[in-house]
N, C-alpha and C positions, 0 to 999 in steps of 0.2 A: 716718035723718036726712039730708036732702039737703045736699050740699056748698054752701058759700056761693058765690053767683054774683057776677059783677061783677069789677072790676079786682083786688080783694083776693084773690079765689079763684084767679084766673089766676096771680098772683105765687107763691102757695103751691105750685101745681103745678110751676112752673119750679124752685123751690128743691128739690123732691124728685127732679128728674131728674138733677142733678149728682152726688149720691151714688151713684145707680145707675150712671152712666157710669164713675165711678171704680172701682166694684166690678167692673164688666165688664172694665175695663182690667187691674185686678189679677188677675182670673181668667185673662185671656188670657196675661199674663206668666208666671203660675204654670204654665199648660199648656205654653207654649213652653219654659220652663226644664225641665219634666219630659221633654218630647220630646227636647231637646238633650242632656240629661244622662243620661237613662235609655233612651229608646227608640232615638234615633239611633245611639249607640254600639253597641247590639245589632245594628243593621242595617249599620253601616259596616264596610268592609274595609280601612280606613286603618291604616298602621303608626303606633304611638305615637311612634316616632322612627327616623330612618334617616340614615346618613352614607355618603359616597363612601369606598371602600376599595380598596386595591391591595396585592398581595404585595410584600414587601420582601426584598431580597437584601443580604448582607453581603460587602464586599470586605475580605479579611484580609491580614495580612502573613505571608509564609512564613518570615521570619527575625527574629531579635532585632536591634534597632538603634534609631537615632534618625531620626525623620521630618525629613529635611532640606528637603523640598519637598512641599507639598500643592497639586497642580495644580488640582483642582476645588473648587467651592464649592456651597453649597446652591442647588438648583433648576437647576444645570447639567445638560445632557443628555450622556450618555455612550453609546458604542457598544462592542461587544466589541473588545478590543484597545486601547482608549483608556487612555493613561497617567494614573493617578489620583494617585500619590504616589511619592516616592523615599525608600527607607529605606537608611541607610548603617550598616554594621557594620564598623569598622576592625579589630576584634579577632577576625575570623574565623580559624578554625584552618587553617593552611597546611602542616601536617605532611605530608600526602600530596603536595602540590606540591613540597616540599623533597626528599622521598624520590625522586620521579620525576626531578627535576633532577639529583640526585646519580647516579642510575642512568644518565641520558643522558650526563653528563660522563665517567663511568667507561667506558661503551661507546665513546664517541668516542676516549678515550685508548687503549683496546685496539685499536680499528680503526686508529689512527695507527701504533701500534707494529707491528701486523701488516703494515701497508702498507710500513713501512721494512724489515721483515724480508723481505717478498716482493720488494721492489726489490733488496735486496742479494743474495738467493739467485738472482734472475733474472740479474743481471749476472755473478755467478760461474758460473752454469750456462752462460751464453753463452761466457765465457772458456774453461771446461773443455771445452765442446763443440768450440770452435775448436782447442784443443790436441789433442784426440783425433782430430779430422779431419786435422790435420797429420801425426800419427803414422800414421794409417791410409793416407793418401796416400803417405807414405814407404814403408810396407810394401808397398803395391800396386806402387810403382815398382820396389822391390827384387825382388818376385816376377816382375814383367814382364822385368827384366833376366836373372834366373835362367832364365826360360823361353826367352828368346832364346838364351842360352848353351847350354842343353840342346838346343835345336833345331839349332844349328850342330854340336854334338857328334854328334847323331844323323845329320845329313847326312854328316859326315866318316866315321862308322862305316859307313854304307851305301856310301859311295864306296870305302872299303877293301875291303868285301865284294865289290863289283863287280870291282875290280882283281884280287883273289885268285881270283875265279871265272874271269876271263879267263886268268890265269896257269895255273890248273889245266887248262883246256881246251887251252892251248898245250902244256903239259908232257905231257898225255895223247897228243896227236898225235905229239910227239917220241918218247915212249916206244914207241909203236906202230912208229915207224920205226927204233927202236933207237939214237936219238941221245942219250938220257939213260938214266940207270939208274933202277931201282925206288926207290932211296933218295931220289932227288931228287923223284920223283913223290909219295912219301909225305910228304916235308917240305912240299911245296906244298899238299897236302890238309890237313895239320895247321895250316898258316898260315890256310887258308880257314876251318877250324872255329873258330880263335881269333878271326878277324875277325867271323864270324857271332855268336859269343858276345858280343863287344864291342858289336856293333850291337844285339843284344837288350837288353843292359844300358842302352845309350844310349836305346833306344826306351822302356824302362820309366821311365828318369829324365825323359824328355821328357813322357810321359803324366802322371807324378806332378806335375811342375812346372806342367802345364796345369791340373790340378785345383786346385793352389795358387793360380794366377792367378784361376780362377773363384771360389774362396772369398774371395779378397781383393776381388774385384769386388762381392761380396755383403755386404761390411762386416766380414769377419773379419780379425783382425790375424794376419799370417803371418810377421812379422819375427822375428828372434832376439834382437838386442841390446836393443831397447826394449820387449820384451813386458811386463815388470813395470811400466814406467811407463805403458803403455797401459792395462793392467788397473786400475792405481790411478786413472787418469783416468776410466775407464768406471764404476768403483765410486762415485767421487765424484759423477759426473754423475747416476747413478741416485738417490743420496741427495738431491741437490739437486732433481731432478725431482719426487720424492715430497714434498719439503718445499714446493715451489712449489704443487703440486696441493692439498696439505693447507691451505696458506695461503689459496688461492682458496676452498676450501670453508668454512673458518672465517670468512673475510671476508664471504662471502655470508650465512652464518648471523648474524653480528654485525650486518651492515647491516640485515637483516630485523628483528632484535630492536630495533635502534636506531630504525627507522621506527615500530614499534609504541609504544615508550616515548615517542618524540617526539609522536606523535598523542595518547597519553594525557596527556602533560604539557600540551599545548595545550588539550585539553578541560578539564583541571583548572584551568588558569590562567584560562580563560574563565569557569568556574564561580565561582572565587574573586573575579574582577573583577565578575561579575554580582551575587554576594551581597554584595560590599563596598559596592556602590551599586545596590541592586536596584530596578528599576522595576516597581512594582505596577500591573497593568493590569486593567481591567474585563473580566469574563467574560460579561456579559449587558447588553443595552441597558436604558436607563431614565433616570430623573431622580434626581439626588442629593437625598436627603431630609435627611440629617444628616452632618456631618463629625465623626467621633468622636475623631480623633487630630490635633490641630493641629500645625503645624510646631514642631519642637523637642521634641516629646513622645517619650519612650522607650517602645517597644512590644516585646512578646515575640512569639515565633513563634505564629501563630494568632490574635493580637489583631485586633479589628475596627478598620478605618480609616474606612470610609465605609458608610453605609446608602443603598442605591439602591432607588427605587420602580420597580416594573415597570409602567409606564403602559399597556403593551399589554394587560394583564389587569385593567384598571380595572373595578370592580364596585360593588355596594352591599351594606351590611349593615343590615337592617331589623329592628326589634323589634316583634313582633306579640303582642297579648294572647292569653290562653288561649282565648277564644271563637273567635278567627280561626284559631288553630293547628290546630283540627280540620279545617279546609278546606285547610290547606297540605300539600304533598307535594313530593318531589323532582321537578323538572320544571315546577312551577307557574310561571305567568307573573305578573310584577309590572309595574305601570306606574309609572315613576319620572320625577319632574319636578325638574330642577335648579333652576329658578326658579318662582316662584308662577304667572307667566303664560307659562311656557315650555311647549313640547310634551312630551307623555308619551312616554318611550322604553321599549321592552320589555326586560325582564331576566328571565332564567330562573333559578329557584332550583336551586342546586347542593348546598347543605348545610342541614340543619335541626339546630340545636344548642340544647338546653335550657340549657346552661351553656357559656361560652367560657373555657377554661383560659388561664392565663398563657402556657403553652408555645405554644398556638395563636395567641394574640394577638401573640406576638413575631414571628410570620411575616408580620404585616401592618404597614402604615405607621403607623396610629394605633390607640389603644385602642378597643374596641367600645363602643357607647353603653350607658348604664345600662338594665338590664331589671328590671322588678318581678317579684315572686314569681309563678310560673306563666306568665310570658311566654316566648317562644321567639325565637331568632335565626334569621333567614333570610339566608343568604349567596347572592347572586345575581350572575351575570355578564350584562353587556349583550349582546344578540343582535346578531351580525354587527358592522357598523360604524355602527350606529344612533347611538351616542353621539358618534362622531367627526363624523358628518354634522350632527347637531343642534347641535354646539358648535364648528363651524369658526370660527376666529378668536378663540376664547375659551380660557381656561386650564382645560381640563377636568381635567387631571391635578392635582387638589387634594384628596388624601385628607384626610378629616376634615370636609369641607364638608357641612353639614346639608341634606338634600334631603327631598322628600315621596315616599312609596312606598305603593302600595295593591295589594291582591290583585285581579287581573283576574277578573271574574265570568264 
């Protein structure tokens, strides 16, 4: 049967075209939906979610006390050595400092007493030495006078011997002439022998007195009347000399010990003062993430005061589905975009984790993003200074910021 012709037939054909167009549109939408939900995810290397991440460090208090001053605040930048807070502990144990102070005072007292004793003995030693020198000089003068007397006696004895020898020669000549008798000659010779004996005795006395003078000149006491006094003085001087030398040695030892104790006391005092108002300083650079102990809070030794984000090691944590995990490995490269229209920055995968434990996440600034069953965490660090160059003038150090990450093909 032929279709009707004319205007009525053309109207029916137009009415049949609209449902067909709608059906084609619906089919296209279904195909696009299937491609976007089934096919495209199978071919995509995009991470399901990714955030900026950075390691976190804790600044702790080494002592118990009250936080009297918190210098830094959130988002402040710190460098190694920057004062973060002041913790005061007025009840710190000072027993060691008290003991060292007592030892120092005791040593100073001993040194003062020893100094007084040394001064007194030195003065007495000087006086005793003077007295001994006076007695020695007196003994030397006495020995010198005795030597002079012995010298004169020796000279007189030799003169007598010479006279007697002349007398014997004269008598011998007279005896030969018969002018004198033999008895007179014998008497003259007897007198000569007596004179020679007396001269020999005088010579020996002179030699002995010369030896006495020599001994007195060398420091020996040769007197007779003051010998006991001189010996007493010499004995006392020896005792005093030993006492002074011993005082010097003891003083040197005590002074050395006093210096050591004083140095230890100063170190302990500095330690006590430092711990009484301890300045806690940062040990690494970074940005303050959280202040955990505000001013007025009591903290124990080892308690955390501030969490610091290490912005130098800024990276990304991305969650990839299981189908992409097969292509991931340590060293794989990711393309990370901080903004939708921003440039892609390279990041290298350092860790692949099926599960992120609480202990691991505590070392980072923010919690890891949620991961579905079978997904895998990829922890990556930016390559070189690409992140800094791409974000100059912006606040890149923002852990927790959601970014886009994809596996580089």
